N, C-alpha and C positions, 0 to 999 in steps of 0.2 A: 161503762167499761168495767169488766170484772177483773178484780185483782187475783193474781195467781201467787201461790206460796209453795215453797219447798215443803216436802213431807217431813214430819217429825222423824228423826232417825229411828230405826228399829232397835238400836242398841246405843246406850250411853254408859260410859264408865267414869267413875270418880276414884279418888284414892282408896276408898274402902268398899265401894258398891258397884254393882253391875245392874243396869236396867235393860231389859230385853223383852222380846215378844213372849206372849203367853204360850204355855205348853199344856196339853191335856193333863199332864202329871201335876200341874199346879192346883188342880181343882180342890183337893182335900185341904191344902193350906189356905187357899182362898176362902173356902167355907169357914175355916177357923176364924178369919177376920169377921165374918158375918155373925158368928156365934158370940164373940166377945164384945161386940159393939155396945155402946151406951144404950140403955133402954129408951132414951129419947130420940135415938137416931131413926131416920126414915126407913132405911133398908136393913131389916133384921130377919132372922129366921122366923117364919110365920108359925101359926098354931099347928099346921100340918107338917112342919119340919122342912118346908121349902125355903129357899132352894136346897136341894140335896146335892151331894157331891156329883152325882150323875147329871143333874140339871146344869151345874156349873161347868162340868166337863163338856157337855154339849154346847153350851154358850161359848166357851173358849174355842172349841173346834170350829164353830160357825164364824167367829170373829176374833182371831188371835191378836188383833190390835186393841180390842177392848173398848174401842171408840169409833168415831166416824173416820172414813178414809182420809188419810193425810194427817190425822191426829193419832193419839194413842195413850192408853193407860198401861204403863209398862210395869211388870213385876220387878220388885227390887230383891236382889240377893246379895249376900255378903261375898265379896270377891274371894276372900280367903277360904271359905268353907262351902260356898254355893247354897247356903241356907236361905230359903224364901222368908222375907220379913215384911212384905207388904207390896204396895204399888204406888206409882206416882206418874202423872202425865197430864195430857190436855184432852179436854172433852168439850162438847158444846153445852150440854146440860142446860142451864138457864141463860147462857151467854150466846155467842155466835161463832160461826166458823172463822170469821175474820178476826174476832177478838175472843178467843176461847177461854175456858175456865181451867185453872190448874186444880188438880185434885190429888190428894195423897192420903194414905191410910197405912199405918204400921201395926203389926202385932204388938200386943202389950209387952211382950218379952223384949222388944226392941226399943221401947220408949226411953227417953232421957239420955240418949247417946249421940244426938246430933244427926242421926241418919235421915230424918225427914227433911231437915234443912239442907243437908248435902245432896239428897236426891232432887229436891225441889229446885235448888240452885242450878243443877245440871239441866233440868227441864226448862227453866227460865232462859238460860243461855242458849239452849237449842231452839227455843221458840223465837228468840231474836234472829237467829240465823235463818229461820224459815221465811223471814220478811215481815212477820207480824209486828205491829206497833204497840199493842196493848194486850194485857192479860187481866182476867178477873178471877176472883175467888169468893166463895161463900162459906161462911163459918157460922155455926150456931152460937148464939151469944154466950153459952156456958162453956165453950171449948177453948179454954185459955191456952192450952199447948199449941193449937193450930194458929191462934193469933200471934203467939211468940215466933213461930216459924215464919209466918208471912211478914211480920214486922222486920225480921232479920233480912228478908229479901226485898225490903223497901216497898211492900204493898201498903197502901193507905186506904182508910175508910172512904168510901165514895159518897156516903150520905143515904144510899139506898138501903132500906130494910124491908124484908119480907116478913110480915108478922105471922106468928104461929104460937098461939097461947098454949097449945098442947106440947109441942116439941121444943119450943124456944125459938125466938126470932132468928132469921138468917141475916147476917150482916154481910153486905157486899163490899169487897175491897178491890182495888185496882192497882196496876203497875204499868207505867209507860216503859216500853223496852228501848234500850240503847240499840241502835242499828249497827251491826257488825261491818 
């Protein structure tokens, strides 16, 4: 018997943030995240300058959820100004539809203000309301800031490690969800 889940909401709000569907106008700011990623990150701008703003705009137009149906990677904007600062949401990636992976990324200008924790907390709470029982996260061993965010949200190391000598090992964390 297949389990059914509620969809992740198209919009979440917190005290300071609004998470919403992607708009084609987000492409330039989204590309900015790609440009400033750590050189060890898997997805960066390639030698040919791809993805371009147009590539990302086309991707957003094709899939405004940014993930599989029922899940979503939602852009984060500051409620006060509407400024795009990153994204947060649920995706399958290396996990599964039943137990998806939480993902978040913020522009460097937004680091150190608690925005990632605030956005991720809203996504964790929304995930519990969809009926899911567990979430996963993967973090490169060198990404101390992401580990701190996930620890605040009660994610624990699962013991699974995907080894990668070039980019750094990916550490798998998990969180059992409280059912609403």
